[in-house]
Backbone as a ProteinNet text record, in pm:
[ID]
protein_1_A
[PRIMARY]
MPARITTLALGLLFMGISSTGQAADPEAGKQVPQEATVAKSVQMRYWLYLPEGYSKTEKYPLVLFLHGRGERGDNLEAVLKHGPPKLAREGKQFPFILVAPQLSNDHLFWQTNELLALLDHIEASYAVDTNRVYCTGLSMGGYGTWALGVAAPQRFAALLPICGAGDPTMGPVLKNIPIWVFHGTDDKAVPFAQSEVMVKAIKAAGGDPRFTIYQNVGHDSWTETYNNPAVYEWMLEQKLKP
[TERTIARY]
-3085.8	-2967.8	-3000.8	-2977.5	-3011.9	-2923.2	-2980	-2901.1	-2800.6	-2678.2	-2578.2	-2471.8	-2385.3	-2278.1	-2151.5	-2082.9	-1954.6	-1853.8	-1760.5	-1666	-1523.8	-1498	-1364.9	-1280.7	-1150.5	-1061.4	-1090	-1063.1	-1099.8	-1038.3	-917.8	-852	-920.7	-1005.8	-1074.1	-1219.2	-1265.4	-1408.3	-1458.9	-1383.5	-1442.9	-1432.7	-1537.6	-1548.9	-1644	-1605.6	-1694.7	-1655.8	-1712.7	-1683	-1571.7	-1486.6	-1380.8	-1350.6	-1246.6	-1211.6	-1164.5	-1131.7	-1081.7	-1191	-1315.7	-1422.3	-1518	-1605.5	-1716.1	-1683.6	-1717.2	-1694.8	-1795.4	-1760.2	-1852.8	-1974.8	-2088.9	-2211.1	-2198.4	-2254.2	-2257.7	-2354.9	-2336.5	-2426.8	-2563.3	-2668	-2804.1	-2832.4	-2905.9	-2938.4	-2836.9	-2730.6	-2629.1	-2621.2	-2581.7	-2556	-2404.9	-2348.5	-2203.7	-2163.1	-2044	-1996.9	-1944.2	-1962.2	-1919.4	-1854.3	-1779.6	-1726.2	-1729.6	-1775.4	-1786.1	-1755.2	-1696.4	-1683.7	-1812.6	-1899.1	-2032.2	-2045.7	-1945.4	-1941.9	-1795.7	-1766	-1631.4	-1525.1	-1543.4	-1442.1	-1505.6	-1622.5	-1694.6	-1687.2	-1634.1	-1636.2	-1730.6	-1814	-1907.3	-1893.8	-1893.5	-1893.6	-2034.2	-2077	-2215.5	-2232.3	-2335.5	-2377.3	-2477.5	-2463.2	-2553.4	-2611.9	-2743	-2813.5	-2896	-2876.3	-2959.8	-3050.7	-3179.1	-3272	-3235	-3268.1	-3241.5	-3313.9	-3244.2	-3300.6	-3284	-3206.3	-3185.3	-3143.7	-3206.6	-3175.9	-3177.4	-3081.8	-3075.6	-3189.4	-3260.9	-3372.6	-3501.9	-3501.5	-3618.4	-3586.5	-3689.1	-3671.1	-3713	-3636.3	-3659.8	-3675	-3758	-3765.1	-3629.8	-3606.2	-3481.6	-3514.6	-3453.8	-3468.8	-3333.8	-3330.4	-3212.4	-3231.6	-3141.4	-3149.8	-3040.4	-3080.9	-2987.9	-2977	-2857.5	-2835.1	-2835.6	-2822.9	-2819.2	-2677.5	-2666.2	-2535.7	-2435.9	-2483.3	-2392.5	-2319.7	-2364.9	-2303	-2213	-2187.5	-2093.7	-1952.5	-1866.4	-1726.3	-1670.2	-1569.1	-1502.1	-1512	-1596.1	-1619.9	-1753.8	-1751	-1874.3	-1963.6	-1904.1	-1982.7	-2085.3	-2056.9	-2148.2	-2284.1	-2289.1	-2415.5	-2509.6	-2454.7	-2536.3	-2601.9	-2590.4	-2641.4	-2793.3	-2855.1	-3000.3	-3063.2	-3195	-3272.7	-3258.2	-3296.8	-3291.6	-3153.9	-3041.8	-2911.7	-2889.5	-2935.6	-2925.2	-3006.5	-3127.3	-3213.8	-3155.6	-3097.4	-3034.6	-2915.9	-2839.5	-2726.2	-2773	-2890.6	-2944.5	-3011.3	-3018.6	-3070.7	-3206.7	-3264.6	-3395.4	-3383	-3477.6	-3481	-3574.4	-3525.1	-3604.8	-3631	-3746.3	-3776.6	-3729.1	-3638.7	-3591.5	-3439.9	-3383.5	-3242.6	-3230.2	-3135.7	-3114.9	-2976.4	-2972.4	-2846.3	-2836.9	-2728.2	-2712	-2575	-2564.3	-2435	-2394.6	-2266.9	-2216.4	-2169.2	-2211.8	-2167.1	-2029.8	-1937	-1802.5	-1800.2	-1691.9	-1676.3	-1657.4	-1639.2	-1622.3	-1751.3	-1865.7	-1995.6	-2072	-2147.7	-2234.9	-2372.7	-2412.4	-2543.4	-2529.6	-2629.8	-2632.6	-2633.7	-2559.7	-2550	-2637.6	-2740.8	-2835.7	-2771	-2675.5	-2611.5	-2534.5	-2470.7	-2396.2	-2490.5	-2600.4	-2695.8	-2761.4	-2793.1	-2853.4	-2752.7	-2626.3	-2523.3	-2509.3	-2520.3	-2514.9	-2633.1	-2751.6	-2868.1	-2847.4	-2789.9	-2761.2	-2671.1	-2570	-2475.1	-2542.9	-2625.4	-2692.2	-2791.1	-2865.9	-2964.8	-2897.3	-2778	-2705.8	-2639.8	-2619.1	-2543.4	-2629.6	-2750.6	-2834.3	-2975.5	-3052.2	-3185.8	-3288.1	-3289.6	-3375.4	-3502.6	-3616.3	-3743.1	-3748.4	-3721.9	-3712.3	-3846.2	-3954	-4085	-4109.8	-4016.4	-4033.5	-3903.1	-3862.9	-3744.5	-3791.6	-3741.9	-3788.7	-3670.3	-3695.8	-3592.8	-3649	-3569.2	-3605.5	-3480	-3496.8	-3381.4	-3426.1	-3333.4	-3365	-3278	-3337.8	-3267.7	-3202	-3068.6	-3004.6	-3045.4	-3066.8	-3115.1	-3257.8	-3336.1	-3469.3	-3460.7	-3366.5	-3340.4	-3305.1	-3216	-3171.9	-3285.1	-3377.6	-3492	-3579.7	-3608.5	-3686.6	-3614.2	-3484.8	-3408.4	-3400.5	-3386.1	-3377.1	-3510.1	-3619.6	-3750.8	-3771.8	-3720.9	-3731.5	-3642.6	-3523	-3427.1	-3472.2	-3541.4	-3581.3	-3716.5	-3823	-3954.2	-4007.9	-3963.2	-4011.8	-3947.1	-3851	-3771.3	-3816.8	-3891.2	-3922.2	-4069.8	-4093.4	-4229.9	-4285.1	-4196.3	-4240.7	-4121.8	-4152.7	-4053.9	-4101.3	-4006.4	-4039.5	-3938.8	-3955.5	-3864.1	-3901	-3801.5	-3822.1	-3747.3	-3817.1	-3765.2	-3663.8	-3702.9	-3617.8	-3682.4	-3630.1	-3684.1	-3659.4	-3746.2	-3732.4	-3772.7	-3788.2	-3826	-3974.9	-4058.9	-4203.6	-4246.6	-4162.3	-4199.6	-4198.3	-4144.2	-4136.7	-4257.9	-4360.3	-4481.5	-4536.5	-4545.4	-4597.7	-4513	-4383.2	-4294.6	-4318.2	-4353	-4365.6	-4507.4	-4603.1	-4743.3	-4787.1	-4722.1	-4765.2	-4690.3	-4597.4	-4522.3	-4591.9	-4615.7	-4664.1	-4558.2	-4597.3	-4503.7	-4564.3	-4483.5	-4524	-4419.6	-4462.9	-4375.5	-4390.7	-4278.8	-4279.4	-4200.8	-4256.7	-4185.8	-4242.3	-4154.7	-4194.9	-4222.3	-4325.8	-4364.7	-4262.3	-4182.5	-4086.7	-3944	-3929	-3796.3	-3726.2	-3612.6	-3535.8	-3425.1	-3388.1	-3281.4	-3334	-3445.6	-3514.2	-3658.9	-3700.3	-3834.2	-3945.3	-4045.9	-4162.1	-4222.9	-4218	-4277.4	-4216.3	-4093.6	-4028.4	-4103	-4148.1	-4227.7	-4369.1	-4422.5	-4559.2	-4576	-4480.1	-4491.7	-4478.8	-4399.1	-4387.9	-4518.4	-4579.6	-4706.5	-4813	-4819.5	-4918.1	-4894.7	-4767.4	-4735.2	-4774.3	-4750	-4784.9	-4936.3	-5006.2	-5152.7	-5208.4	-5149.6	-5195.8	-5175.8	-5075.6	-5048.3	-5133.1	-5212.3	-5298.7	-5253.2	-5147.2	-5098.1	-5169.4	-5137.5	-5204.1	-5104.2	-5006	-4906.7	-4965.1	-4910.6	-4946	-4851.9	-4902	-4821.3	-4843.2	-4741.1	-4747	-4679.3	-4756.1	-4707.9	-4687.6	-4566.3	-4536.4	-4545.1	-4654.3	-4675.2	-4572.9	-4518.3	-4424.7	-4298	-4261.8	-4139.8	-4038	-3912	-3804.9	-3751.4	-3619.5	-3560.3	-3569.6	-3570.5	-3573.7	-3716.1	-3755.3	-3883.4	-3861.2	-3737.2	-3705.7	-3714	-3685.1	-3684.3	-3822.5	-3923.6	-4059	-4102.5	-4060.9	-4099.2	-4042.1	-3913.6	-3849.3	-3879.6	-3931.5	-3972.2	-4115.8	-4184.9	-4326.6	-4344.1	-4390.1	-4408.6	-4501.9	-4599.9	-4695	-4626.6	-4515.8	-4442.3	-4386.6	-4327.8	-4271.6	-4382.6	-4492.2	-4604.2	-4657.7	-4678.4	-4727.4	-4626.6	-4501.1	-4398	-4394.3	-4393	-4378.1	-4502.5	-4613.4	-4734.4	-4728.1	-4639.3	-4631.7	-4549.7	-4599.7	-4531.5	-4544.5	-4444.4	-4454.5	-4570.1	-4643.6	-4754.9	-4703.9	-4760.5	-4715.4	-4724.7
1160.1	1082.7	1001	869.9	788.7	820.6	808.1	829	717.3	749.5	646.4	696.4	607	640.8	663	771	789.7	693.4	647.2	545.3	597.6	711.4	768.8	694.4	709.7	652.1	716.5	641.6	688.6	823.8	847	973.3	1092	1070.1	1178.6	1191.5	1099.7	1093.4	1208.6	1245.6	1324	1472.7	1526.3	1668.3	1725.1	1830.3	1883	2022.7	2067.7	2202.8	2197.6	2294.9	2304.3	2451.8	2478.7	2618	2685.5	2607.3	2664.4	2693	2644.6	2679	2566.8	2588.9	2500.6	2417.5	2291.3	2205.6	2236.8	2197.2	2215.3	2126.9	2174.1	2096.2	1967.8	1856.8	1735.6	1751.5	1672	1677.1	1625.2	1697	1654.3	1518.8	1436	1302.5	1198.6	1239.4	1146.3	1148	1036.1	1026.6	1018.2	1111.1	1115.7	1126.1	1077.2	1086	1223.6	1266.1	1396.9	1383.4	1485.9	1493.6	1639.1	1664.6	1803.2	1813.6	1923.6	1958.6	2031	1964.2	2017.1	2076.6	2061	2123.9	2154.9	2206.4	2253.3	2149.6	2026.9	1925.4	1797.1	1809.1	1691.5	1684.5	1576.2	1551.9	1436.5	1451.5	1345.9	1315.2	1186.3	1143.3	1097.6	1128	1098.2	1092.8	1021.4	1021.5	1134.6	1204	1313.7	1292	1296.7	1282.3	1408	1469.2	1581.4	1533.2	1568	1519.6	1570.6	1490.8	1529.9	1661.2	1752.3	1883.1	1980.9	1943.1	2029.4	2169.6	2267.7	2407.9	2485.7	2574.3	2654.8	2755.2	2772.6	2868.6	2805.7	2675.6	2606.5	2556.6	2502.6	2444.4	2297.9	2212.5	2068.7	2008.1	1905.4	1832.2	1766.9	1740.2	1676.3	1554.1	1441.4	1318.7	1282.6	1271.1	1225.4	1077.2	993.6	848.8	805	728	678	526.2	477.8	333.9	259.7	128.5	43.3	20.8	-52.7	-72.3	-144.1	-233.1	-308.8	-225.5	-101.3	-16	91.3	83.1	176.7	154.2	254.8	235.1	342.3	303.4	398.9	359.8	262	222.6	280.3	391.6	462.2	380	285.9	200	118.1	91.8	11	77.1	209.7	282.4	252.7	205.6	176.9	39.4	-28	-165.3	-172.2	-72.2	-76.3	60.7	58.2	181.3	267.3	394.6	486.3	498.2	496.4	502.2	383.3	266.1	147.4	166.5	219.4	238.9	344.1	450	552.3	494.5	410.7	345.4	261.6	200.8	115.9	195.3	327.4	411.8	472.3	449.2	507.5	658.8	729.4	875.3	918.7	1005.7	1060.3	1208.7	1258.6	1402	1485.4	1433.8	1503.6	1492.7	1581	1571	1459.5	1370.3	1258.8	1270.8	1267.3	1272.3	1146.8	1070.8	944.2	940.7	989.9	991.9	854.2	842.7	719.2	747	662.2	673.3	608.8	678.7	624.3	520.6	446.1	345.4	407.4	540.2	607.9	612.4	590.4	600.8	469.3	438.5	321.6	357.5	483.8	528.3	663.4	695.1	823.5	936.6	1041.8	1158.1	1269.9	1309.8	1407.2	1542.1	1581.8	1712.3	1712.6	1601.1	1591.9	1589.7	1517.3	1509.7	1645.2	1717.1	1849.1	1946.7	1932.1	2015.1	1982.7	1855.7	1817.1	1876.7	1872.1	1933	2082.9	2148.5	2291.3	2315.6	2232.5	2246.8	2225.6	2121.6	2092.1	2202.4	2248.2	2353.5	2484.4	2509.5	2630.9	2619.3	2496.3	2474.9	2445.1	2397.2	2352.9	2410.1	2397.3	2458	2368.8	2372.3	2286.4	2360.2	2292	2341.3	2301.5	2395.5	2362.8	2326.4	2343.1	2296.2	2150.6	2091.2	1951.9	1874.9	1865.9	1789.7	1665.6	1549.5	1421.8	1339.3	1254.9	1162.9	1021.9	927.7	787.1	705.7	591.6	505.9	368.1	274.2	134.6	83.2	2.8	-59	49.5	53.2	160.8	296.7	302.2	425.5	457	353.6	376.1	440.4	392.3	456.2	603.5	626.8	762.2	851.5	794.7	871.9	917.7	825.6	863.2	971	952.4	1045.7	1184.1	1186.9	1315.3	1389.8	1314.7	1376.6	1438.8	1373.7	1427.7	1550.5	1546.2	1655.5	1781.9	1765.3	1883.1	1858.2	1845.7	1812	1917.5	2041.7	2150.4	2150.7	2064	2069.3	1971.1	1868.6	1760.4	1757.8	1749	1739.8	1599.8	1499.6	1361.7	1277.3	1172.8	1073.6	935.7	853	716.8	620.7	587.1	493.4	348.9	270.9	131.4	41.7	-49.2	-146.9	-84.5	29.4	96.1	100.1	185.5	200.4	342.1	386.9	521.5	525.2	645.3	666.7	699.3	608.3	632.7	749.1	792.9	908.9	1037.1	1028.7	1144.6	1153.3	1073.8	1078.1	1218.7	1298.8	1434.9	1523.9	1497	1576	1541.7	1415.5	1366	1371.5	1405.8	1388.2	1469.5	1580.6	1666.4	1641.2	1546.9	1514.9	1400.7	1412.1	1297.1	1185.3	1070.7	959.3	832.9	759.6	629.1	528.4	434	335.6	201	127.6	-2.9	-102	-223.7	-324.5	-463.6	-563.2	-702.1	-768.4	-849.7	-911.6	-1011.8	-1069.2	-1172.9	-1120.8	-991.6	-929.8	-972.9	-1038.5	-1082.7	-983.8	-895.5	-798.6	-678.9	-624.3	-515.6	-560.3	-600.5	-657	-565.2	-625.7	-554.8	-463.1	-505.5	-427.5	-289.3	-272	-141.3	-36.2	-74.4	18.5	30.5	-81.8	-83.6	12.1	12.9	98.6	246	275.4	414.1	463.7	379.9	416.7	440.5	352.6	367.6	496.1	527.5	646.1	773.9	775.2	894.5	909.8	798.7	805.1	850.9	803.8	844	993.8	1050.5	1194.1	1278.5	1211.4	1284.1	1283.9	1212.1	1202.2	1093.4	1085.2	987.1	922.8	848.8	787	670.4	650	531.8	418.5	296.3	181.6	65.2	30.4	-85.5	-202.9	-308.3	-429.2	-537.8	-586.4	-696	-828.2	-899.3	-1024.9	-1130.2	-1201.4	-1312.9	-1269.5	-1142.3	-1089.2	-1061.9	-1093.5	-1071	-928.7	-918.2	-784.8	-701.4	-765.3	-689.7	-644.8	-536.3	-474.7	-350.4	-328.5	-208.2	-229.9	-349.3	-370.1	-343.8	-404.5	-383.1	-237.4	-177.3	-38.1	55.3	47	140.5	109.2	-9.4	-42.6	-1.8	49.9	83.8	230.2	258.1	397.6	477.1	410.7	481.3	544.9	486.6	542.6	680.2	690.2	818.6	919.7	871.8	962.1	1024.1	940.9	992.2	1088.7	1049.9	1133.7	1272.1	1276.2	1403.9	1491.5	1434.4	1513.1	1591.9	1552.4	1614.8	1743.6	1847.2	1975.8	2031.3	2109.5	2175.9	2273.4	2279.2	2371.4	2510	2614.5	2751.4	2783.3
3954.7	3991.4	4116.1	4118.6	4234.2	4352.6	4471.9	4592	4604.3	4642.6	4659.3	4755	4798.3	4888.8	4807.8	4831.8	4766.2	4826.1	4748.2	4793.3	4782.2	4846.6	4850.9	4952.4	4941.1	5040.9	5175.9	5283.4	5416.9	5447.4	5405.4	5434.5	5372.1	5272.3	5204.9	5247.3	5331.7	5359.5	5444.3	5543.1	5649	5622.3	5559.6	5534.3	5637.5	5708.4	5811.8	5850.3	5957.8	6003.6	6107.1	6108.2	6207.5	6227.2	6301.9	6325.3	6197.7	6094.6	5970.8	5870.5	5894.6	5801.7	5772.9	5675.6	5642.5	5519.2	5521.4	5406	5296.8	5175.6	5064.7	5083.7	5034.6	5045.4	4965	5014.4	4934.4	4819.1	4716.9	4602.4	4641.9	4603	4635.3	4573.7	4646.9	4599.3	4640.1	4711	4757	4908.7	4964.6	5107.9	5125	5200.5	5212.9	5359.1	5392.7	5530.5	5561.3	5686.2	5731.2	5868.3	5906.6	6042.2	6083.8	6205.4	6249.7	6397.5	6436.7	6577.8	6614.2	6691.6	6717.6	6857	6939	7070.3	7099.6	7215.8	7244.3	7208.7	7248.3	7220.8	7169.3	7108.8	7061.4	6909.9	6860	6717.5	6689.5	6589.4	6553.3	6405.2	6375.7	6236.9	6202.4	6082.2	6048	5897.4	5857.3	5717.9	5699.3	5587.6	5555.3	5417	5410	5282.1	5258.1	5143.1	5100.4	4987.9	4993.1	4890.5	4752.2	4653.3	4515.9	4486.2	4417.5	4389.8	4503.2	4604.5	4720.9	4678.4	4739.8	4711.9	4842.5	4858.9	4980.6	4989.9	4881.5	4881.6	4932.9	4958.7	5013.3	5153.5	5221	5352.6	5348.4	5414	5407.1	5546.3	5558.6	5685	5715.3	5840	5884.1	5967.9	5934.1	6011.4	6071.9	6203	6275.2	6306.1	6254.9	6276.9	6373.1	6475.7	6576	6566.5	6540.9	6523.6	6657	6648.2	6766.4	6816.4	6926.8	6991.1	6901.3	6817.4	6731.6	6629.1	6607.3	6505.6	6566.6	6697.3	6760.5	6705.9	6725.2	6691.8	6602	6522.5	6434.6	6287.7	6258.6	6119.4	6076.4	6007.3	5972.2	5881	5809.4	5721	5800	5928	6009.8	6023.6	6017.6	6032.8	5915.9	5804.8	5686.4	5692.4	5804.3	5815	5821.4	5884.1	5905.6	5879.7	5867.4	5868	5743.7	5755.8	5641.6	5576.7	5653.3	5584.3	5492	5533.4	5448.6	5321	5336	5219.8	5126	5182.2	5098.8	5023.5	5089.9	5022.7	4904.6	4919.6	4813.7	4702.9	4718.3	4612	4636.7	4754.6	4782.2	4794.2	4732.7	4740.6	4853.8	4940.1	5048.6	5023.7	5065.8	5049.3	5167.1	5247	5366	5377.4	5458.5	5495.3	5599	5577.5	5669.1	5731.2	5864.2	5937.8	6023.3	6005.4	6076.7	6142.8	6266.5	6335.6	6385.6	6418.7	6479	6620.8	6712.5	6850.9	6863.5	6926	6942.8	7054.4	7059.7	7164.5	7302.4	7306	7434.6	7515.2	7448.5	7514.3	7501.7	7605.8	7602.6	7548.6	7563.9	7518.9	7449.2	7369	7301.3	7403.4	7374.9	7462.1	7406.4	7480.8	7427	7398.6	7480.6	7456.9	7325.4	7293.3	7168.1	7048.2	7061	6950.7	6925.3	7030.9	7013.3	6952.2	6988.4	6926.5	6778.1	6744.1	6602.8	6527.4	6586.1	6522.4	6502.5	6602	6588.5	6467.6	6454.7	6344	6209	6199.2	6072.5	6037.6	6135.5	6110.2	6070	6120.7	6084	5946.9	5900.8	5778.1	5656.4	5678.1	5567.3	5580.4	5473.9	5466.3	5536.1	5666.2	5748	5786.9	5771.8	5823.7	5970.9	6059.5	6201.8	6264.3	6190.5	6237.5	6202	6128.3	6084.7	6106.2	6230.9	6269.5	6344.1	6303.1	6357.1	6406	6504.7	6553	6555.4	6506.2	6509.9	6533.7	6597.3	6622.3	6664.3	6656	6687.3	6801.1	6885.8	6998.8	7084.1	7092.7	7167.9	7111.7	6980.4	6919.3	6958.9	6993.7	7048.6	7185.9	7267	7396.6	7374.2	7275.9	7247.1	7199.8	7123.4	7074.6	7190.5	7281.2	7399.2	7479.9	7502.6	7585	7520.9	7388.5	7320	7326	7317	7329.5	7466.1	7569.4	7705	7720.7	7661.9	7675.7	7603.4	7490.4	7411.3	7345.1	7424.8	7368.1	7272.9	7289.2	7204.9	7066.8	7046.5	6923.7	6817.1	6856.3	6764.1	6726.5	6596.3	6545.2	6562.3	6575.4	6598.6	6641.6	6717.3	6758.7	6714	6666.6	6625.3	6687.4	6816.4	6882.2	6848.9	6811.6	6772.8	6870.8	6931.9	7030.2	7124.8	7182.9	7280.1	7416.9	7501.5	7636.6	7684.4	7774.4	7827.9	7973.6	8025.1	8163.5	8168.9	8218.8	8219.3	8307.2	8398.8	8479.5	8396.1	8275.3	8186.6	8093.2	8119.5	8038.4	8019.8	8126.3	8111.1	8019.9	8014.1	7927.6	7780.3	7753.9	7616.8	7561.9	7644.3	7606.7	7485.3	7458.8	7347.9	7217.4	7217.7	7096.5	7023.1	6892.4	6816.1	6820.2	6868.2	6885.8	6827	6753.6	6700.9	6747.7	6829.1	6891.8	6820.9	6808.2	6741.1	6827.5	6843.2	6922.9	6893	6895.3	6877.5	7011.4	7016.6	7144.2	7195.1	7104	7144.2	7152.6	7169.6	7176.8	7305.6	7292	7408.7	7444.7	7352.6	7379.8	7457.9	7412.9	7483.6	7499.9	7618.2	7636.5	7586.1	7528	7476.5	7582.1	7706.9	7816.3	7828.8	7780.1	7789.7	7707.1	7589	7507.7	7562.6	7605.9	7657.2	7774.4	7865.5	7983.3	7945.2	7841.7	7796.6	7735.8	7653.8	7590.7	7697.3	7796.1	7903.3	7983.3	8008	8086.7	8012.6	7882.2	7803.7	7794.5	7775.7	7772.7	7906.8	8015.5	8148.4	8171.2	8100.9	8114.4	8020.3	7935.9	7844.5	7700.2	7670	7532.9	7455.4	7326.8	7241.2	7144.4	7195.8	7107.8	7028.1	6909.6	6831.2	6872.3	6864.4	6908.5	6812.6	6737.9	6649.2	6717.6	6738.1	6805.1	6700.1	6690.1	6597	6673.6	6650.5	6720.9	6677	6776.1	6752.4	6679	6693.4	6631.5	6740.9	6711.8	6807.7	6802.6	6811.4	6825.2	6697.6	6583.5	6458.3	6425.6	6487.8	6452.1	6367.3	6325.6	6247.6	6097.4	6050.1	5904.2	5846	5904	5853.8	5872	5982.3	6007.9	5902.5	5880.1	5787.1	5640.7	5613.1	5476.3	5446.7	5547.5	5534.8	5493.1	5371.3	5327.2	5417.7	5480.5	5566.5	5687	5729.9	5843.1	5807	5689.5	5645.4	5616.4	5559.8	5530.5	5658.2	5760.4	5888.7	5949.2	5950.8	6011.2	5947.2	5815.3	5745.5	5754.5	5796.2	5819.1	5949.4	6038.4	6170.5	6164	6229.4	6235.9	6376.2	6416.1	6545.2	6542.3	6652	6660.8	6696.9	6638	6667.2	6816.2
[MASK]
++++++++++++++++++++++++++++++++++++++++++++++++++++++++++++++++++++++++++++++++++++++++++++++++++++++++++++++++++++++++++++++++++++++++++++++++++++++++++++++++++++++++++++++++++++++++++++++++++++++++++++++++++++++++++++++++++++++++++++++++++

């Protein structure tokens, strides 16, 4: 069955966890919207995709996708504009669990505590291989990817920040995580130098990040990245070391 988005009325969309219990699992092979209370007073809305053939008796990799600033708000459909959620909507089958939350208008940037709480919720609710949890994001989501790696470096098997920025003083914290960075040289929204300085800082700390430079490309360095099968192949090869 091809992956697709269910098109229920908005009032029926948000199935999630609350004090009253757990929602039914979505059908494998589909990407569906969810809502969950993931911390004391934090509610997050997100798209959830379970791979076709999903079974609770197996363990699956988990990819957390963080959107850019233009997709903030209360319209969950906006999250489907770019990246893996867009591809899942178009019918692409992924061999991993995909979680794509939406940042509310209450925040200017992704909040690492909320994202980690969401991961806790997903890992407790679904058959996640906790040795193969990955984070990727574009633009503001690239910032979020870097920040999440710093907040919980022991939790991620790989990071794939796209045209984002981070704190280069955190190079020593990130040095042991497999990281693949992507950025266009002509990016006017988030300067190319922001990724360049992160890569240099991690290398100076003893790490070995990969860096794909898109020559003469502006801010959209994510379309080519997420359309590249080699990116997913590399990502899924990464596992936490014992």
